[in-house]
Every structure is written in C-alpha cells, then in structure tokens.
The first five atom37 places (N, CA, C, CB, O) and aatype in JSON, in Angstrom:
{
  "aatype": [12, 14, 16, 16, 3, 0, 5, 19, 6, 5, 19, 1, 0, 10, 19, 0, 15, 9, 14, 0, 7, 1, 19, 0, 16, 18, 7, 3, 9, 0, 0, 0, 19, 7, 10, 15, 16, 14, 1, 16, 19, 7, 17, 9, 12, 1, 16, 3, 0, 0, 3, 10, 14, 17, 8, 1, 19, 9, 7, 0, 7, 7, 11, 14, 0, 0, 8, 10, 0, 7, 1, 5, 10, 7, 10, 10, 0, 6, 6, 7, 19, 14, 9, 1, 3, 7, 1, 19, 2, 10, 1, 0, 0, 1, 13, 14, 13, 10, 15, 0, 1],
  "atom_mask": [
    [1, 1, 1, 1, 1],
    [1, 1, 1, 1, 1],
    [1, 1, 1, 1, 1],
    [1, 1, 1, 1, 1],
    [1, 1, 1, 1, 1],
    [1, 1, 1, 1, 1],
    [1, 1, 1, 1, 1],
    [1, 1, 1, 1, 1],
    [1, 1, 1, 1, 1],
    [1, 1, 1, 1, 1],
    [1, 1, 1, 1, 1],
    [1, 1, 1, 1, 1],
    [1, 1, 1, 1, 1],
    [1, 1, 1, 1, 1],
    [1, 1, 1, 1, 1],
    [1, 1, 1, 1, 1],
    [1, 1, 1, 1, 1],
    [1, 1, 1, 1, 1],
    [1, 1, 1, 1, 1],
    [1, 1, 1, 1, 1],
    [1, 1, 1, 0, 1],
    [1, 1, 1, 1, 1],
    [1, 1, 1, 1, 1],
    [1, 1, 1, 1, 1],
    [1, 1, 1, 1, 1],
    [1, 1, 1, 1, 1],
    [1, 1, 1, 0, 1],
    [1, 1, 1, 1, 1],
    [1, 1, 1, 1, 1],
    [1, 1, 1, 1, 1],
    [1, 1, 1, 1, 1],
    [1, 1, 1, 1, 1],
    [1, 1, 1, 1, 1],
    [1, 1, 1, 0, 1],
    [1, 1, 1, 1, 1],
    [1, 1, 1, 1, 1],
    [1, 1, 1, 1, 1],
    [1, 1, 1, 1, 1],
    [1, 1, 1, 1, 1],
    [1, 1, 1, 1, 1],
    [1, 1, 1, 1, 1],
    [1, 1, 1, 0, 1],
    [1, 1, 1, 1, 1],
    [1, 1, 1, 1, 1],
    [1, 1, 1, 1, 1],
    [1, 1, 1, 1, 1],
    [1, 1, 1, 1, 1],
    [1, 1, 1, 1, 1],
    [1, 1, 1, 1, 1],
    [1, 1, 1, 1, 1],
    [1, 1, 1, 1, 1],
    [1, 1, 1, 1, 1],
    [1, 1, 1, 1, 1],
    [1, 1, 1, 1, 1],
    [1, 1, 1, 1, 1],
    [1, 1, 1, 1, 1],
    [1, 1, 1, 1, 1],
    [1, 1, 1, 1, 1],
    [1, 1, 1, 0, 1],
    [1, 1, 1, 1, 1],
    [1, 1, 1, 0, 1],
    [1, 1, 1, 0, 1],
    [1, 1, 1, 1, 1],
    [1, 1, 1, 1, 1],
    [1, 1, 1, 1, 1],
    [1, 1, 1, 1, 1],
    [1, 1, 1, 1, 1],
    [1, 1, 1, 1, 1],
    [1, 1, 1, 1, 1],
    [1, 1, 1, 0, 1],
    [1, 1, 1, 1, 1],
    [1, 1, 1, 1, 1],
    [1, 1, 1, 1, 1],
    [1, 1, 1, 0, 1],
    [1, 1, 1, 1, 1],
    [1, 1, 1, 1, 1],
    [1, 1, 1, 1, 1],
    [1, 1, 1, 1, 1],
    [1, 1, 1, 1, 1],
    [1, 1, 1, 0, 1],
    [1, 1, 1, 1, 1],
    [1, 1, 1, 1, 1],
    [1, 1, 1, 1, 1],
    [1, 1, 1, 1, 1],
    [1, 1, 1, 1, 1],
    [1, 1, 1, 0, 1],
    [1, 1, 1, 1, 1],
    [1, 1, 1, 1, 1],
    [1, 1, 1, 1, 1],
    [1, 1, 1, 1, 1],
    [1, 1, 1, 1, 1],
    [1, 1, 1, 1, 1],
    [1, 1, 1, 1, 1],
    [1, 1, 1, 1, 1],
    [1, 1, 1, 1, 1],
    [1, 1, 1, 1, 1],
    [1, 1, 1, 1, 1],
    [1, 1, 1, 1, 1],
    [1, 1, 1, 1, 1],
    [1, 1, 1, 1, 1],
    [1, 1, 1, 1, 1]
  ],
  "atom_positions": [
    [[0.89, -1.15, -0.16], [0.06, 0.06, 0.12], [0.96, 1.39, 0.02], [-0.62, -0.06, 1.6], [1.81, 1.69, 0.85]],
    [[0.65, 2.11, -1.08], [1.48, 3.16, -0.97], [1.24, 4.32, 0.21], [1.44, 3.71, -2.26], [0.16, 4.51, 0.76]],
    [[2.5, 5.07, 0.49], [2.18, 5.98, 1.63], [1.58, 7.22, 1.33], [3.31, 6.29, 2.35], [1.97, 7.91, 0.39]],
    [[0.61, 7.55, 2.08], [-0.35, 8.79, 1.8], [0.58, 10.07, 2.2], [-1.91, 8.73, 2.82], [1.59, 10.05, 2.9]],
    [[-0.04, 11.2, 1.57], [0.44, 12.48, 2.16], [0.21, 12.64, 3.66], [-0.23, 13.62, 1.46], [0.97, 13.18, 4.47]],
    [[-0.98, 12.06, 3.88], [-1.28, 12.41, 5.56], [-0.25, 11.68, 6.5], [-2.9, 11.84, 6.08], [0.21, 12.13, 7.54]],
    [[0.0, 10.49, 5.92], [0.99, 9.78, 6.7], [2.3, 10.24, 6.65], [1.04, 8.51, 6.37], [3.07, 9.93, 7.56]],
    [[2.68, 10.98, 5.64], [4.08, 11.86, 5.58], [4.01, 12.85, 6.49], [4.41, 12.57, 4.2], [4.98, 13.13, 7.2]],
    [[2.79, 13.5, 6.58], [2.68, 14.68, 7.54], [2.63, 14.38, 9.05], [1.45, 15.44, 7.21], [3.01, 15.11, 9.96]],
    [[2.02, 13.05, 9.14], [1.93, 12.63, 10.73], [3.56, 12.08, 11.1], [0.58, 11.17, 11.0], [4.05, 12.13, 12.23]],
    [[4.2, 11.61, 9.98], [5.68, 11.25, 10.57], [6.41, 12.71, 10.84], [6.69, 10.24, 9.34], [6.97, 12.93, 11.91]],
    [[6.35, 13.64, 9.84], [6.99, 14.87, 9.96], [6.59, 15.5, 11.44], [6.54, 15.81, 8.7], [7.43, 16.1, 12.12]],
    [[5.21, 15.31, 11.89], [4.92, 16.06, 12.94], [5.39, 15.32, 14.17], [3.51, 16.41, 12.96], [5.69, 15.87, 15.23]],
    [[5.41, 14.02, 13.95], [5.82, 13.35, 15.35], [7.51, 13.74, 15.53], [5.53, 11.41, 15.28], [8.08, 14.0, 16.58]],
    [[8.1, 13.68, 14.17], [9.61, 13.86, 14.29], [9.81, 15.39, 15.05], [10.39, 13.79, 12.62], [10.67, 15.64, 15.89]],
    [[8.89, 16.22, 14.58], [9.17, 17.64, 14.94], [8.81, 17.71, 16.56], [8.2, 18.75, 13.97], [9.41, 18.51, 17.28]],
    [[7.95, 16.95, 17.0], [7.45, 16.73, 18.4], [8.46, 16.24, 19.64], [6.37, 15.69, 18.25], [8.22, 16.54, 20.81]],
    [[9.66, 15.41, 19.22], [10.49, 14.89, 19.81], [11.31, 15.95, 20.55], [11.11, 14.1, 18.99], [12.14, 16.57, 19.89]],
    [[11.18, 16.2, 21.78], [12.05, 17.3, 22.52], [13.62, 16.96, 22.56], [11.52, 17.44, 24.1], [14.12, 15.84, 22.51]],
    [[14.24, 18.09, 22.63], [15.65, 18.08, 22.87], [16.03, 17.07, 23.98], [16.12, 19.49, 23.23], [15.37, 17.05, 25.01]],
    [[17.08, 16.23, 23.8], [17.49, 15.35, 24.89], [16.75, 13.94, 24.92], [0.0, 0.0, 0.0], [16.92, 13.1, 25.8]],
    [[15.82, 13.81, 23.75], [15.07, 12.6, 23.81], [15.13, 11.97, 22.3], [13.52, 12.91, 24.35], [15.3, 12.77, 21.38]],
    [[15.03, 10.9, 22.06], [15.0, 10.06, 20.83], [13.77, 9.38, 20.55], [16.01, 9.09, 20.88], [12.94, 9.3, 21.46]],
    [[13.52, 8.87, 19.43], [12.67, 7.71, 18.93], [13.1, 7.0, 18.12], [11.63, 7.96, 18.44], [14.02, 7.44, 17.45]],
    [[12.6, 5.6, 17.85], [13.28, 4.93, 16.86], [12.18, 5.1, 15.67], [13.71, 3.36, 17.31], [11.04, 5.56, 15.74]],
    [[12.8, 4.64, 14.68], [11.91, 4.53, 13.22], [10.71, 3.73, 13.52], [12.77, 3.73, 11.89], [9.58, 3.97, 13.1]],
    [[11.07, 2.68, 14.33], [9.77, 1.82, 14.46], [8.81, 2.39, 15.61], [0.0, 0.0, 0.0], [7.61, 2.14, 15.54]],
    [[9.28, 3.08, 16.54], [8.34, 3.81, 17.44], [7.38, 4.97, 16.58], [9.31, 4.57, 18.65], [6.3, 5.39, 16.98]],
    [[7.99, 5.34, 15.42], [7.14, 6.45, 14.64], [6.25, 5.73, 13.59], [8.15, 7.59, 13.83], [5.13, 6.15, 13.27]],
    [[6.76, 4.72, 13.12], [5.98, 3.7, 12.33], [4.76, 3.33, 12.98], [6.75, 2.46, 12.09], [3.64, 3.51, 12.51]],
    [[5.05, 2.75, 14.19], [3.88, 2.24, 15.01], [2.69, 3.29, 15.31], [4.45, 1.75, 16.39], [1.49, 3.05, 15.25]],
    [[3.28, 4.46, 15.64], [2.4, 5.59, 15.99], [1.54, 6.01, 14.89], [3.18, 6.75, 16.42], [0.38, 6.39, 15.07]],
    [[2.12, 5.92, 13.72], [1.51, 6.47, 12.33], [0.54, 5.31, 11.65], [2.85, 6.86, 11.19], [-0.35, 5.51, 10.83]],
    [[0.98, 3.99, 12.22], [0.24, 2.91, 11.7], [0.85, 2.4, 10.36], [0.0, 0.0, 0.0], [0.21, 1.83, 9.48]],
    [[2.26, 2.69, 10.33], [2.75, 2.28, 9.02], [3.24, 0.75, 9.22], [3.98, 3.3, 8.48], [3.6, 0.36, 10.33]],
    [[3.24, 0.07, 8.28], [3.64, -1.46, 8.15], [5.07, -1.69, 8.5], [3.44, -2.01, 6.66], [5.3, -2.78, 9.02]],
    [[6.19, -0.81, 8.31], [7.38, -0.9, 8.52], [8.28, 0.29, 8.77], [7.72, -1.53, 7.63], [8.05, 1.37, 8.23]],
    [[9.28, 0.13, 9.56], [10.12, 1.23, 9.91], [10.86, 1.82, 8.73], [11.08, 0.81, 10.93], [11.36, 2.94, 8.84]],
    [[10.95, 1.15, 7.64], [11.56, 1.52, 6.54], [10.9, 2.75, 5.9], [11.61, 0.41, 5.69], [11.5, 3.72, 5.45]],
    [[9.5, 2.56, 5.92], [8.87, 3.87, 5.31], [9.26, 5.11, 5.99], [7.34, 3.83, 5.33], [9.43, 6.09, 5.27]],
    [[9.45, 5.24, 7.4], [9.98, 6.24, 8.24], [11.19, 6.67, 7.56], [10.23, 5.76, 9.66], [11.4, 7.84, 7.24]],
    [[11.94, 5.73, 7.36], [13.53, 5.84, 7.02], [13.43, 6.74, 5.66], [0.0, 0.0, 0.0], [14.04, 7.8, 5.52]],
    [[12.54, 6.15, 4.64], [12.36, 6.89, 3.36], [12.0, 8.22, 3.68], [11.32, 6.28, 2.43], [12.76, 9.15, 3.41]],
    [[10.85, 8.4, 4.25], [10.34, 9.81, 4.58], [11.56, 10.75, 5.15], [9.11, 9.69, 5.74], [11.68, 11.93, 4.79]],
    [[12.37, 10.17, 6.0], [13.37, 11.12, 6.55], [14.4, 11.46, 5.68], [13.98, 10.63, 7.71], [14.9, 12.58, 5.67]],
    [[14.76, 10.49, 4.9], [15.71, 10.8, 3.59], [15.14, 11.79, 2.68], [15.97, 9.5, 2.68], [15.86, 12.71, 2.29]],
    [[14.06, 11.71, 2.35], [13.45, 12.71, 1.33], [12.67, 13.81, 1.78], [12.63, 12.07, 0.43], [12.11, 14.49, 0.92]],
    [[12.52, 14.11, 3.08], [11.63, 15.27, 3.64], [11.89, 15.58, 4.89], [10.24, 15.03, 3.61], [10.95, 15.77, 5.67]],
    [[13.26, 15.7, 5.31], [13.35, 16.1, 6.83], [14.46, 17.12, 7.17], [13.63, 14.81, 7.72], [14.95, 17.31, 8.28]],
    [[14.76, 17.71, 6.07], [15.76, 18.88, 6.12], [15.59, 19.78, 7.18], [15.74, 19.67, 4.94], [16.52, 20.29, 7.8]],
    [[14.24, 20.03, 7.41], [13.86, 21.29, 8.44], [13.42, 20.54, 9.84], [12.42, 22.37, 7.78], [12.78, 21.18, 10.67]],
    [[13.79, 19.14, 10.06], [13.31, 18.62, 11.17], [14.4, 17.99, 11.93], [12.26, 17.75, 10.88], [15.44, 17.61, 11.39]],
    [[14.09, 17.87, 13.44], [15.46, 17.28, 14.12], [15.54, 15.93, 13.85], [15.57, 17.43, 15.7], [15.12, 15.08, 14.65]],
    [[16.13, 15.62, 12.63], [16.37, 14.42, 12.06], [17.31, 13.52, 12.96], [16.92, 14.66, 10.74], [17.25, 12.29, 12.95]],
    [[18.2, 14.28, 13.74], [19.19, 13.53, 14.59], [18.52, 12.96, 15.69], [20.32, 14.37, 15.09], [19.24, 12.27, 16.42]],
    [[17.19, 13.07, 16.05], [16.51, 12.52, 17.27], [15.94, 11.16, 16.78], [15.31, 13.55, 17.88], [15.53, 10.38, 17.63]],
    [[15.9, 10.88, 15.69], [15.36, 9.52, 15.03], [16.72, 8.62, 15.05], [14.69, 9.75, 13.28], [17.83, 9.03, 14.7]],
    [[16.49, 7.6, 15.42], [17.67, 6.61, 15.49], [17.11, 5.03, 15.35], [18.5, 6.83, 17.01], [15.93, 4.77, 15.57]],
    [[17.99, 4.11, 15.0], [17.71, 2.6, 14.86], [17.38, 2.15, 16.18], [0.0, 0.0, 0.0], [17.65, 2.76, 17.22]],
    [[16.64, 0.82, 16.07], [16.17, 0.26, 17.15], [17.23, -0.28, 17.99], [15.26, -0.67, 16.82], [16.85, -0.61, 19.11]],
    [[18.48, -0.45, 17.72], [19.49, -0.87, 18.36], [20.06, 0.33, 19.22], [0.0, 0.0, 0.0], [20.68, -0.01, 20.23]],
    [[19.94, 1.67, 18.98], [20.39, 2.68, 19.55], [21.46, 3.12, 18.7], [0.0, 0.0, 0.0], [22.1, 4.07, 19.15]],
    [[21.8, 2.68, 17.62], [23.16, 3.23, 16.86], [22.61, 3.84, 15.56], [24.37, 1.94, 16.47], [21.69, 3.33, 14.92]],
    [[23.23, 4.97, 15.22], [22.87, 5.53, 14.08], [23.36, 4.91, 12.72], [23.25, 6.79, 14.2], [24.22, 4.04, 12.8]],
    [[22.96, 5.22, 11.68], [23.49, 4.94, 10.48], [24.94, 5.2, 10.52], [22.82, 5.66, 9.46], [25.35, 6.22, 11.08]],
    [[25.8, 4.32, 9.95], [27.24, 4.55, 9.89], [27.69, 5.98, 9.31], [27.84, 3.42, 9.04], [28.42, 6.77, 9.91]],
    [[27.17, 6.16, 8.14], [27.29, 7.4, 7.52], [27.04, 8.81, 8.3], [26.42, 7.31, 6.46], [27.6, 9.87, 8.04]],
    [[26.14, 8.6, 9.23], [25.56, 9.82, 9.96], [26.1, 9.79, 11.49], [23.83, 9.8, 9.91], [25.87, 10.7, 12.29]],
    [[26.78, 8.71, 11.78], [27.15, 8.44, 13.39], [27.89, 9.5, 13.95], [28.04, 7.15, 13.65], [27.54, 9.83, 15.08]],
    [[28.94, 10.18, 13.37], [29.66, 11.13, 14.0], [28.85, 12.48, 14.19], [0.0, 0.0, 0.0], [28.74, 13.05, 15.27]],
    [[28.35, 12.87, 13.1], [27.28, 14.1, 13.3], [26.17, 13.87, 14.25], [26.57, 14.47, 11.95], [25.99, 14.54, 15.26]],
    [[25.33, 12.77, 13.83], [24.19, 12.47, 14.92], [24.7, 12.19, 16.35], [23.35, 11.17, 14.49], [24.17, 12.74, 17.31]],
    [[25.51, 11.52, 16.45], [25.86, 11.4, 17.92], [26.43, 12.61, 18.62], [26.84, 10.34, 18.09], [26.32, 12.69, 19.85]],
    [[27.05, 13.59, 17.87], [27.48, 14.98, 18.23], [26.42, 15.76, 18.71], [0.0, 0.0, 0.0], [26.43, 16.38, 19.77]],
    [[25.44, 15.72, 17.82], [24.32, 16.61, 18.16], [23.49, 16.24, 19.31], [23.46, 16.73, 17.06], [22.97, 17.03, 20.09]],
    [[23.4, 14.77, 19.34], [22.46, 14.25, 20.62], [23.4, 14.27, 21.76], [21.78, 12.61, 20.46], [22.87, 14.31, 22.87]],
    [[24.67, 14.26, 21.71], [25.46, 14.53, 22.95], [25.41, 16.06, 23.43], [26.96, 14.13, 22.68], [25.55, 16.4, 24.6]],
    [[25.19, 16.88, 22.4], [25.06, 18.36, 22.84], [23.63, 18.54, 23.56], [25.18, 19.41, 21.5], [23.5, 19.47, 24.35]],
    [[22.62, 17.71, 23.31], [21.41, 18.0, 24.02], [21.38, 17.05, 25.36], [20.11, 17.73, 23.02], [20.36, 16.9, 26.02]],
    [[22.55, 16.48, 25.67], [22.5, 15.58, 26.97], [21.92, 14.1, 26.84], [0.0, 0.0, 0.0], [21.74, 13.43, 27.85]],
    [[21.63, 13.59, 25.56], [21.19, 12.4, 25.29], [22.59, 11.36, 25.83], [20.73, 12.38, 23.62], [23.75, 11.56, 25.46]],
    [[22.19, 10.32, 26.68], [23.13, 9.17, 27.24], [23.56, 8.59, 26.08], [22.45, 8.05, 28.21], [22.68, 8.21, 25.31]],
    [[24.77, 8.42, 25.77], [25.47, 7.8, 24.79], [26.58, 7.14, 25.36], [25.85, 8.66, 23.79], [27.32, 7.75, 26.13]],
    [[26.8, 5.64, 24.97], [27.99, 4.95, 25.49], [28.38, 3.94, 24.19], [27.63, 4.07, 27.05], [27.61, 3.2, 23.57]],
    [[29.6, 4.14, 24.01], [30.16, 3.25, 22.97], [29.52, 3.3, 21.7], [30.13, 1.9, 23.39], [29.41, 2.33, 20.94]],
    [[29.05, 4.57, 21.44], [28.62, 4.88, 20.13], [26.93, 4.54, 20.07], [0.0, 0.0, 0.0], [26.29, 4.57, 19.02]],
    [[26.4, 4.24, 21.29], [25.12, 3.84, 21.09], [24.23, 4.69, 22.09], [25.01, 2.31, 21.27], [24.66, 5.14, 23.15]],
    [[23.05, 4.84, 21.69], [22.29, 5.77, 22.57], [21.42, 4.92, 23.61], [21.33, 6.75, 21.66], [20.69, 3.99, 23.26]],
    [[21.58, 5.31, 24.83], [20.63, 4.53, 25.9], [19.21, 4.78, 25.71], [20.93, 4.96, 27.4], [18.66, 5.76, 26.22]],
    [[18.62, 3.96, 25.01], [17.14, 4.02, 24.72], [16.36, 3.99, 25.98], [16.69, 2.85, 23.81], [15.47, 4.83, 26.07]],
    [[16.52, 3.24, 26.88], [15.84, 3.12, 27.81], [15.63, 4.51, 28.79], [16.38, 2.02, 28.37], [14.6, 4.82, 29.39]],
    [[16.96, 5.26, 28.75], [16.8, 6.57, 29.46], [16.25, 7.61, 28.56], [18.12, 7.07, 30.02], [15.54, 8.49, 29.03]],
    [[16.54, 7.57, 27.2], [16.27, 8.76, 26.3], [14.98, 8.6, 25.45], [17.48, 8.99, 25.33], [14.4, 9.56, 24.95]],
    [[14.6, 7.33, 25.34], [13.3, 7.18, 24.34], [12.09, 8.04, 24.78], [12.75, 5.6, 24.28], [11.67, 8.1, 25.93]],
    [[11.58, 8.72, 23.67], [10.23, 9.53, 23.89], [9.29, 8.84, 23.57], [10.04, 10.74, 23.21], [9.22, 8.38, 22.43]],
    [[8.18, 8.58, 24.66], [6.89, 7.79, 24.33], [5.92, 8.8, 23.31], [6.02, 7.38, 25.89], [5.74, 10.01, 23.39]],
    [[5.49, 7.99, 22.53], [4.62, 8.62, 21.63], [3.27, 8.09, 22.03], [5.0, 8.36, 20.13], [3.17, 6.89, 22.31]],
    [[2.12, 8.96, 22.09], [0.56, 8.46, 22.26], [0.45, 8.08, 20.59], [-0.78, 9.9, 22.94], [1.18, 8.59, 19.74]],
    [[-0.59, 7.13, 20.33], [-0.83, 6.8, 18.96], [-1.28, 8.12, 18.17], [-1.93, 5.64, 18.89], [-2.11, 8.84, 18.72]],
    [[-0.83, 8.44, 17.05], [-0.94, 9.63, 16.16], [-2.25, 9.27, 15.23], [0.52, 9.89, 15.23], [-2.62, 10.08, 14.38]],
    [[-2.92, 8.05, 15.44], [-3.79, 7.61, 14.33], [-5.16, 8.25, 15.14], [-3.76, 5.72, 13.93], [-6.27, 8.16, 14.63]]
  ]
}
C-alpha cells in the first residue's frame, strides 16, 4: 500500500515533536502512525526531513547509520542524550508517543 500524504505529514509532526534530549526509533514512529514498516519512516526522513530534528530519530538498537554516526551522536550529546560506546541509551532517552492515528 502506498504511503499517503497524510502519513508523511504525521511522520513529520511526530519527528518535530521529539524534544531536545530525547530520541525515538524509526519503529516507534511507524507504530504511532500505523505504517507497516520502519523503513517507510526512513524513506520519509531521507526525502523530506531537512527542516526537522532528524538527529533525534535512531535505529532500534540505539546506533545511528554509519554514514551519520559522528554528526548524529555529536548533536545528541550536545542535547544531553546518554551515549555509550557509540550507542544511545534508549531506556533513558526514548520519547513515548501516544498513537497519532
């Protein structure tokens, strides 16, 4: 099923709502919007997130994508996100979403 404009806007709104010092996973956002896969969130972030706090969205294991790791972890550390050995402590920093549906 194709991703709708409404779903793209829901993803954007959720990413924008993540406060400084907190993170969400691609899966958290997909579940809140009702998307079938976190990969759709990744696609949206790649194509339409320049004006969003993209650095607050992280993989389920707490590690950023290798090509973004230095920049993303640096931005998160500046916000006080707990990081150890290149991995975000999701238990401490994960932002809970209420269902956006």
